[in-house]
N, C-alpha and C positions, 0 to 999 in steps of 0.2 A: 504493500500500499504506500509506504513512504516514498519509494522510488517513483511511483506514479504521481504522487503529490508534486514532486519537483518538476517533472516533465509537463504536467498539466498547468502548473503555475507559469512555466516558461511560455507555453502556448498562449496563455491568457494575456500575456504582455506583448509578446512578439508578433502574434497573428491576430490582431484586433479585428480585422475584417472578417476572419473566419468565425470569431466568437461574437456574433451578433446577439444583441440582447433579446431574451425571451420577452414576449409582450406581457405587460402587466394585465392581469385579469381583474381589473377594478370593477366592482359591482356597480351597475347602473340601475337604480331603482325607480327611474322615471317611467311611469306607466303610460302606455299608448292606448288610445280609445279602441274599443272593439269595432268590428265591422258593422254590427247592428247599431251601435251608438253613433257612428259617423254617417250612416246612410239613411236611417229611419227618421222621418219627420217627427217632431215633438209637438205636443199640443201647446196652445198659447199659455204661457205661464200666468199665474195669478200675480197680484201685486207683491205678495210676500215672497213668491218663488222667484220673481224677477229681480229681487234685491241683490246687489253685488255680494260675492262670496265673502269679502272682507267684512261685510256688515252682518251677514246671516250666520257666520261661524266665527267663534273666537279663535285666535291663533293658538297653535299647540304650545303648551308650556314646556320650557326647557328645564330639565332637572340638572342642577349643578351637582357635580361630584368630583372627588379628588382621587388621584391614583398616585401612589408612592413609587418613587424611582430611586433605587440605591445605585450610586456610581462610584468609581474609584479614580476619576479624572481630577486629581488634586495637585496643585502646585504649578509652577511655571513650566516644568518639563512636559506637563500634560495639557498645556493651554490650547493646543490645536485640536486635540481630541475633545476637550471640553467645549470648544467653539462649535464643533460639529454636532455634539450632543445638544447644545442649546438651540441650534437651528432646527434640529429634528423635533425637539420639544415644542417649539413655536409652531411649526407646521402641523404637528399632531393636534395641538390644542385648537388651532384654527379650523381644523377639519371635523372635530368631534364636538358638537354643541354641548355646552355646560362643563366641559372637561377642564380641570386644573391639575397639572402634573406637579407634584411636590418633590423636589430634588433632595436627596439625602446623601451628601458626600461623606465617604468613609475611606480611610487609608486602606490600601490594597490588602496587606496581610491581616489587618484587624477585621476587615470584612470577611475574608476567606477563612480564617482560622478561629475567629472568636464570635463575631456577631451573627453571621449567616448560619453557621452550624447550630447555634443556640436557638435562633428563630425557626429553623427547620425542625428541630427537636420539639419545639413548642407548637408547631403548626401555624405560625403567623409570620411568614417571610413577607418582605415588600411585594407589591404586585408586579413590579418590574425590578430586576436586580442584576448586577454584575455577577457573573459566575464563570468558573473555569470548567473545562471539559475533563473527562476522565473518571476513573473509578472512585476517587476520593471526593468528588464534587458532584457534577451534573448526574452522572450515572447512579450514584448513591441516593441522591435526593429524588430522582425519577422513580427508582425502585420503591422508595418509601411513599410514593404517591403525592409528593409535595409539588411537583412541577407539571405545568400544562403541556399536553401533547400538541406539538406544533405542526405535526405532519399534515393535517387537513388544511391548516391555515396557509402554509407556504405553497400548497397545491392550489388553493383558491386564489392566492395572490400572483400566481404564475412564476414563483421563485424556485420551484422544485428542481429544475434543471439548470438553474443559474449558479448554484454553489459549486465550487471546486470539490475535489474529493477530500473534504475536511470535516465532515459531519460525524464521523464515527465516534470520536470522544464525547459527543453530545447526544448519542443515540443509545437506545436500549431496545433490543428485540425488533429492530427495524423501524422504530418510531423515534422521531426527532424531538428532543426536549429543550434544546438550547441552540443558539446560533452564534458562531464565532464572528466577531466584528472584523477581524483581520488577522494577519500573521506577521511573523518576524523570523529572522535568523540571527544567529549570534556569531560575532567574529571580532577581528582586531581593527580598531580605528587607530591610525597613527598620524603623527604630525610630520607632514612632508617637508616642512621647512627645517625642522630639527634633523631629520634624516639626511637632508641635503648638506646641512652644515657639517655633519660628521662623516660624510661620504658613505652613508649606509644604503644598502639595497633595500627595497621594499621587503617586508618580512613574509615572503611567500614560500620560503624553504626553511626547514628547521635550523640549518646552519646560519642562515641570514637572520633568523629570529633571535637565536642565542647571541650572535655577534652584536646585534643591535642592543639587546638588553645589557650585555657586558659593557659596551662602549658608552651607553647612556649613563650607566651607574658610575663608571670611571670619571665621567664629567659632571658628577653630582646632580644628575637628572634621574628621577625615579623611572625605571623602565615601564612599569604598569601602574597607572592610577587605579586605586580601588578603595571602595568604602564598604567595609565588612560589618558595620553595626547591624545592618540588615543582611543576614547570612545568605539570602537569595542571590545577592550580588556576586560574591565569589563562587557560589554554586553554579553559576552559568559556565564558568571556566571548567570547573570540576566535571560537569555534565559532558562537555565536549571532549575533555581528556579521556573520560570513560569510553566515549564513542570512538575515539581514535585508537586507544590502546586495547580495549576489549572487543571492539567491533560495533558497527552501527545497530546491530540487533540486540545488544546487551541489555539496554533499558527495558525492553519489552519482556525480558526473561525474569525480571525481579518478582513479578506477581505469579509467574508460573513455576518458579523454582529453578528454571534453567540457568539463571544467573544468580550468583551469590555476592552480596556486598563484601564478604570477606574472602572472596576468591582471589588468587594471585593477580589476575589482570586488573580487577577493580581496585585492589589495594595498591597496585603499581601506579594507578592514576592519582590516588591520594598521595603516594610517595613522591611523584613528580611535582605535585603542588607543594608539598612540604619542602622539597629541594629548592624550589623557587623562593619560598619564604626564607629559607636559610641563606640563600644567595643574595637576599636584599632586593629582589625584583619588584616587590610590592611596596605601597605607601607605608611609611612608618606610622605606627599608631592607627592602623586601619580599622581596628575593632571599635574605635571611637569616631570613625568617619561615616557620615551618612552617604547615601547614594548621590545626593546633590553635590557633596564635597568632592566626590570622585570627578565629576564633570568640571567643577571649578578648578581643580588642580591641573587637569588636562588642558583646559582653555588657557590657563595662566602660564603654560609652558613648563610647569614643574614636573610633568611626566611626558614621556614620548609616545606612549601607547596606552590603550584602554580597551579591555575586553568587555564588550557591551552588545546590547541588542540593536538590530538595524533601525529600530524606532529612533535611536539617538541621532540619526542623520538630520532630523529636523532642527536640532540644536545648533547646527553650523551654518545657518542661513545668515544673511547680512542683517536681518532684523530680529534675530533670535538671541538666546542667552549666550551662545558661543560665537557671536559675531567677530570676536577678536581673532579667531582662527579661521574665519570663513575663507574658503579657497585654499586652505593649507592642510586639509584633512582628507585622508583616503581610507578605504575599507578593503580588507582582505579576509579570506577564510583562514582559520587556524591551519598552518601547514601540516603536511604528513609527519607523523611521529615515527622515528626510527623503530623498526620491528613491530609497528602497530598492526593490529588485525583488521580485516575487513576492507571496505572501500575508503581509502584515505582522502578521497575528494568529497566524502559525504558531508552534509551540513546538518546543523541543528535547526530544523524547520518547525516552528511552533504555531499552531492555530488554537491556542488554549483559552484565550480570554473572549468572552462574549456576553450575551444577555439571556437570561432565563425569565420565566413568568410563573407566578403562583398558580397552582391548580384550582385555587379557590377564588373564582372570578364571577361576578354577576354579568348580566348582558351588556350593560354600559361599559364595564371594565374590559370586556372582551372586544368591544368596538374600539376602545382606546388602544389595546394591545395590537390589534390588526393594523391600525393606522400607524402606530409606532414602528412596527416591523416593516411596513410598506415604505415608510420614509427613511428609516435608518439603513435598511438593506436595499439601497438603490444604487444605480450606476453612478449617480452624482456624488453620493457620500463615500462610496468606495474609492472613487478617483480622488476626491478631496483628501481622504485618509492617506493615500499614497503620495500625493503631491505636497500636502501641507505637513504631514507628520511622518512620512516614510513607512507607514503601516502597509504591509503587503496585502493586497486584496484577497478576501476569502471567496469572492465571486468572480465570474468571468466579466472582463471589462469590454465594453463596446468599442472604446477607443483609448489606447494608451499612448497616442502620439504626443500628448502634452508632457510626458515625462522628460524633463530636461535637466533635472538636478544631477550633477555628476556623481555624487555619493550614492544616490538611489540607483543610478545606472550601474554602479559598481556592485551594489547589493544584488541586483538582478543578474549581473554577469556571474557572480559567485553561484547563485542558484542554478543558472543555466549550465554552468560547468560542473555541477555536482552529479555524481553517478548514483547517489542514494541520499536519503535523509533519515533523520531519527528525531523523535520528540524529546523534549525535556522530561526528566523522570518525574517532575511534579504533576504532569498530566497523566501519569500511569499509576504511580503508587498512591496509597491512601494518605490522608493528611497526617496521620500519626507517624508514618514512615518518613514522610517528607520533613516534618518538624524535627525528627531525630537527625536527619541529614544536616540540617542547619545547626542544631545543637553540637553535634560532633565535629562539624567543620570549624566552628568557632573555637572549640577545644584544641583542634589541631593547630589553628593559627596562633593560639595562645601558648602552644607548647605543652599543653596539659594532656595530650593523648597522642599516641603514635598512629600511623596509618593503619596498622593491623588492628589496633584497639578501636579505631573509628569504624572499620569494616565490621568487626565483631558486634559492636553495639547496635549498629543499624540493622544487621542481619537478625539479631534477636527480636527486634520489633517487627521486622518483615515476616519472620516465621510465625509470630503470634497473629499478625493480621491475615496471613494466608490461611492459617488454621481456622480462624474465625469465619472467613469467607467460605470455607469448605463445608461448614456445618449446615 
């Protein structure tokens, strides 16, 4: 499936003429008169019957109602996605009489690991909410009966065949319960000005990557900016190292038991990360650094590289937070690791974040949800996400000729050159397992656990989760 995902995505961008948009099946409820009504003469109306309709019937009353919408588009780095969401909300409110959408912004990890699980357990999630695909999120909530089956809705709206092959993490038994808003890949952003200053080649081979890291460090420049206060940030690199060393199919094997967190290959990935820590390749004091600090250090020239998601491309525009290095940043895939297994051109391609909807909706709320889906999952918004925020589309684009941003083009080149892809393990394993990966990684960074101890601790939780799922 993953290899197909990459090739389909490439086609969606490179062959826009072939990927013509499916027509929207918008419902037209305007009734037309029947043949008898239009052809049969009617008797002369009485005085009361001849009164204008506006006088003889009072206008239909509009029922005001509110729909809650939980989102995670918080902070300057998410401003483009928030702008898209705001526009979708305005369009939806304008289309549905009486509707008021109440936005509830919550930080990503708080929503995913604290608030939403508690709300799902209590049976009172927001009507519309940000949700991740996979066994620990959408699929779990759908099996518990908490999420709306969207299969008939996307069919009604003419969207069924518009999505790329990205709905599996949001589906259970062939039914769709969530819709990914877009995708991303993860790789290395590097400062081309600094690389030119020190006569460094782009880090497209392992030798060039290590040479760049050592040279930058020798010149008192941090090789990789990183903010590890939120452990999901360094986990991006760990995930790709596992894909490189253990092979692109390793992540999928965690829940089947085919891959063990404490196996030699996975431990080797943690060992390589630990070696880079020891070599001083990462920001000093990273455990106290936020995700935003990582970008700030990179933009300020304090670091020559940054391992991050493709969404970060939007930060390097002339009017964005990283304007100071606009035109001086490039993007490449993590190069092949010596003696690594599997396809060394593979990429981490994620379509994990999207929107889900409560199963408990009245008729008015269902109208609002349909309008929201129609407006959010449109060609216009998908293209805006790509152009404004570097979010890879989850749907086929009618026209991608407007893509001119050089970094976005480099991201697409990376995807086009990939022979396979693999998801981030947070879209596969349960939230308990993923939380343990974060806890153990921060222990590794702090020097309080060895790579083997990290693998053993995570596998213990994985075993318990797999056993529970088998009951």
